[in-house]
N, C-alpha and C positions, 0 to 999 in steps of 0.2 A: 274108291268112290269120292272120298273127301278131297283128294288131290285134284280129281277131275272137276269137281264143283268149284274149288278154289281157283283153278286155272281159268275156267270159263267165266267166273265172276270177275276176275281181274281183267280179262280180255274185254268183257262187256263194259266194264267201268272205263277202260281206256277208250273204247269206241264212243261211249257217251261223252267223255271229256273232250275228245276231238270234235264231236258234233257241236258241243256247247261252245267251243272256241270258234268254230266256223260261224256259228250263229251270232256270236258276240261280235265278230269282225264285220259281218254284213250289217248288223244292227248299228255298229259304230259308224259305218259309212253313212247311214241314214240319220242317226241322232247320237252323237258322241257321248254327251253327258249322261243320257238316260241308261245306257247299256254298259257302263263301266263295271257295274256290279256283276253283270253276266260273265265278263271275262275273269273277274277275281273269284267268283263263286266256286 
């Protein structure tokens, strides 16, 4: 059970990271300076 939770958590985390990067890129297109922190977060 712990292994399953760990695996799904890391998968979820990588999905969130990807989504944040994509959001950051779109944001950077609109307003570069404001969204630099989104990419580095």
